[in-house]
C-alpha positions as CSV (number, residue, x, y, z in Angstrom):
1,X,68.6,56.4,-69.4
2,X,65.8,54.0,-70.1
3,X,62.9,53.5,-67.7
4,X,62.6,50.3,-65.8
5,X,60.1,47.7,-66.7
6,X,58.5,48.0,-63.3
7,X,58.0,51.7,-63.7
8,X,55.9,51.2,-66.8
9,X,53.9,48.2,-65.8
10,X,50.3,49.2,-64.8
11,X,50.4,52.4,-66.9
12,X,48.5,53.0,-70.1
13,X,50.2,53.0,-73.4
14,X,50.9,56.4,-75.0
15,X,47.9,58.0,-76.7
16,X,49.1,58.7,-80.3
17,X,48.0,58.6,-83.9
18,X,49.9,56.3,-86.2
19,X,50.1,57.0,-90.0
20,X,49.5,53.6,-91.6
21,X,49.0,52.7,-95.3
22,X,47.0,49.5,-95.8
23,X,46.2,48.6,-99.4
24,X,48.2,51.7,-100.5
25,X,45.7,54.1,-98.8
26,X,46.7,56.5,-96.0
27,X,44.8,56.0,-92.7
28,X,45.1,57.3,-89.2
29,X,45.2,54.6,-86.5
30,X,44.8,55.7,-82.8
31,X,46.1,53.9,-79.8
32,X,42.6,53.2,-78.6
33,X,41.7,51.5,-81.8
34,X,44.8,49.4,-81.6
35,X,44.7,48.4,-77.9
36,X,41.3,49.0,-76.3
37,X,39.3,46.0,-75.4
38,X,42.1,43.6,-76.6
39,X,45.0,41.6,-75.3
40,X,48.0,42.7,-77.5
41,X,51.6,41.6,-77.5
42,X,53.9,44.3,-78.8
43,X,57.5,43.9,-79.8
44,X,59.5,47.0,-80.7
45,X,62.8,47.0,-82.5
46,X,65.5,49.4,-83.9
47,X,64.7,49.1,-87.5
48,X,63.1,47.2,-90.4
49,X,65.6,45.0,-92.4
50,X,68.2,45.2,-89.7
51,X,70.0,41.8,-89.0
52,X,68.6,40.7,-85.6
53,X,65.2,42.1,-86.4
54,X,64.9,40.3,-89.7
55,X,66.6,37.0,-88.8
56,X,65.3,36.3,-85.3
57,X,63.1,38.8,-83.6
58,X,60.3,39.2,-86.1
59,X,60.4,35.6,-87.6
60,X,60.0,34.0,-84.2
61,X,56.9,36.1,-83.3
62,X,55.5,35.2,-86.7
63,X,56.3,31.5,-86.1
64,X,54.6,31.5,-82.6
65,X,51.6,33.6,-83.6
66,X,49.2,30.7,-83.6
67,X,50.2,29.4,-80.1
68,X,50.1,33.0,-78.8
69,X,46.6,33.4,-80.1
70,X,45.6,30.1,-78.6
71,X,46.7,31.5,-75.2
72,X,44.5,34.6,-75.3
73,X,46.4,37.1,-77.4
74,X,44.2,39.0,-79.9
75,X,46.9,40.7,-81.8
76,X,50.7,40.7,-82.2
77,X,52.1,44.1,-83.1
78,X,55.6,45.1,-84.4
79,X,56.5,48.7,-83.8
80,X,59.5,50.5,-85.3
81,X,60.6,54.1,-86.0
82,X,60.2,53.6,-89.7
83,X,57.7,54.9,-92.3
84,X,54.7,53.0,-93.6
85,X,56.3,52.2,-96.9
86,X,59.3,50.6,-95.3
87,X,57.2,48.6,-92.8
88,X,54.8,47.4,-95.5
89,X,57.6,46.2,-97.8
90,X,59.4,44.5,-94.8
91,X,56.2,42.7,-93.9
92,X,55.8,41.5,-97.5
93,X,59.4,40.3,-97.7
94,X,59.2,38.5,-94.4
95,X,55.9,36.8,-95.3
96,X,54.7,37.9,-91.8
97,X,51.0,38.0,-92.3
98,X,50.3,37.0,-88.7
99,X,51.9,40.3,-87.4
100,X,50.4,43.8,-87.4
101,X,53.2,46.2,-88.5
102,X,52.9,49.7,-87.1
103,X,55.1,52.5,-88.4
104,X,56.1,55.0,-85.7
105,X,57.6,57.3,-88.2
106,X,57.5,60.4,-86.0
107,X,58.6,58.3,-82.9
108,X,55.6,59.7,-81.0
109,X,54.8,56.3,-79.4
110,X,58.4,55.4,-78.8
111,X,59.1,58.7,-77.2
112,X,56.0,58.3,-75.0
113,X,57.2,55.0,-73.9
114,X,60.6,56.5,-72.9
115,X,62.3,54.1,-75.3
116,X,63.7,56.6,-77.9
117,X,67.5,56.2,-78.2
118,X,70.2,58.0,-80.2
119,X,71.6,55.8,-82.9
120,X,73.4,58.5,-84.8
121,X,76.7,56.7,-84.6
122,X,75.2,54.2,-87.0
123,X,73.5,56.8,-89.2
124,X,70.1,55.7,-87.9
125,X,69.2,59.0,-86.1
126,X,66.7,58.3,-83.3
127,X,65.3,54.8,-83.0
128,X,63.4,52.6,-80.6
129,X,65.2,50.5,-78.0
130,X,64.4,46.8,-78.3
131,X,61.6,45.7,-75.9
132,X,58.4,43.7,-75.7
133,X,55.2,44.1,-73.7
134,X,51.9,42.5,-72.9
135,X,49.1,45.1,-73.1
136,X,45.5,44.4,-71.8
137,X,42.8,46.9,-72.7
138,X,45.4,49.6,-73.2
139,X,47.3,49.0,-70.0
140,X,50.8,47.6,-69.8
141,X,50.7,44.4,-67.8
142,X,54.3,43.1,-68.4
143,X,57.4,44.7,-69.9
144,X,60.6,43.0,-71.1
145,X,63.3,45.6,-71.8
146,X,66.7,44.7,-73.2
147,X,69.6,45.7,-70.9
148,X,71.4,48.8,-71.8
149,X,74.8,48.3,-73.3
150,X,76.9,48.3,-76.4
151,X,75.6,46.8,-79.6
152,X,72.1,45.4,-80.0
153,X,71.2,43.3,-76.9
154,X,68.6,40.7,-77.6
155,X,67.9,38.4,-74.6
156,X,64.5,39.0,-73.1
157,X,62.2,40.6,-75.7
158,X,61.9,37.5,-77.8
159,X,58.7,35.6,-78.6
160,X,59.6,32.5,-76.5
161,X,60.1,34.6,-73.3
162,X,56.7,36.3,-73.9
163,X,55.0,32.9,-74.5
164,X,56.5,31.5,-71.3
165,X,55.2,34.5,-69.4
166,X,51.7,34.1,-70.7
167,X,51.6,30.3,-70.2
168,X,54.7,28.5,-68.9
169,X,53.1,25.2,-70.0
170,X,52.5,26.2,-73.6
171,X,54.3,24.1,-76.2
172,X,56.0,26.0,-79.0
173,X,55.6,24.4,-82.5
174,X,58.6,22.9,-84.2
175,X,60.1,24.8,-87.2
176,X,58.7,23.5,-90.5
177,X,60.5,23.9,-93.9
178,X,59.0,22.8,-97.2
179,X,60.9,22.4,-100.5
180,X,58.3,23.0,-103.2
181,X,57.9,23.6,-106.9
182,X,55.6,26.2,-108.5
183,X,52.5,24.7,-110.1
184,X,53.0,21.4,-108.2
185,X,49.6,20.1,-107.1
186,X,51.1,17.9,-104.3
187,X,52.9,21.0,-103.0
188,X,49.6,22.9,-102.9
189,X,48.0,20.0,-101.1
190,X,50.8,19.9,-98.5
191,X,50.6,23.7,-97.9
192,X,46.8,23.5,-97.5
193,X,47.2,20.7,-94.9
194,X,49.7,22.8,-92.9
195,X,47.4,25.8,-93.1
196,X,44.4,23.7,-92.0
197,X,46.4,22.7,-88.9
198,X,47.4,26.3,-88.4
199,X,51.1,25.4,-88.7
200,X,53.4,28.1,-90.1
201,X,56.2,27.0,-92.4
202,X,59.1,28.3,-94.5
203,X,58.6,27.6,-98.2
204,X,61.8,27.1,-100.2
205,X,60.6,27.1,-103.8
206,X,62.3,25.7,-106.9
207,X,62.1,29.3,-108.2
208,X,64.7,30.2,-105.6
209,X,67.4,28.2,-107.4
210,X,66.5,25.0,-105.6
211,X,66.8,22.2,-108.2
212,X,66.5,18.4,-108.2
213,X,70.2,18.0,-107.2
214,X,69.7,20.2,-104.2
215,X,66.4,18.4,-103.3
216,X,68.1,15.0,-103.5
217,X,71.1,16.2,-101.5
218,X,69.0,17.4,-98.5
219,X,66.2,14.8,-98.6
220,X,67.4,11.8,-100.5
221,X,64.3,12.1,-102.8
222,X,63.6,13.7,-106.2
223,X,59.9,14.4,-105.8
224,X,58.2,17.6,-104.7
225,X,57.4,18.6,-102.0
226,X,59.7,17.5,-99.3
227,X,58.7,18.6,-95.8
228,X,61.0,18.8,-92.7
229,X,59.6,19.3,-89.2
230,X,62.0,20.0,-86.4
231,X,64.9,19.0,-88.5
232,X,63.4,15.6,-89.4
233,X,62.4,14.6,-92.9
234,X,58.7,13.9,-93.1
235,X,58.5,13.5,-96.9
236,X,55.9,14.4,-99.4
237,X,52.2,15.2,-99.2
238,X,51.0,11.7,-98.4
239,X,53.6,11.3,-95.6
240,X,52.7,14.8,-94.3
241,X,49.0,13.8,-94.1
242,X,49.9,10.7,-92.1
243,X,52.1,12.7,-89.8
244,X,49.5,15.3,-89.1
245,X,46.8,12.6,-88.6
246,X,49.1,11.1,-85.9
247,X,49.4,14.5,-84.2
248,X,45.7,14.8,-84.0
249,X,45.2,11.4,-82.4
250,X,48.2,11.7,-80.1
């Protein structure tokens, strides 16, 4: 049986050593180094590359990273009972550079949290239950634990719930998608403009089988890039510059 959120709040995080591999070099990372003197949002999940984790849980934290940082969060940490190689490849594949990926390969942290569960029926062995928490200076301030039940519940450990807890008035950014072409200077300009405004976006490149016919079908245009924000077509680099200028003056 999992512990209650209330029973964990106010307690320190487990004191463990993680085996990480930044830049292909093994390093030890202790809990103190990860949490002490910082405000950290942690979200833990059953496994890298699994459906909900890859399609929703991780991407939304990555998408809301800037607004979480603006609201006092120093670091956003994803923890899973996977090894460093798997976590590094998952991070690369998800383009999640705003998230710190922590491999809990021996499940020491997850076990210390009381969140280790048996997933042998799926061939997973022991894995982490899905939860999120806000940690200040190594002490758990707030826990969101998914309700125990069949399948893979995902209702309270999401990024939007965490953001609302930290600041109910915070405004989440709209999703941004850009259709781009490798080597296109206008595409590079549009990406730089979004980066300057600290806006995260999904880049759908021509190299991913997106051709002129597809571009025209979705945008009505045949020039690169084409940027969509919140489901609305903004247009190319010039139109994006004008749109971002309006956001600044609004």
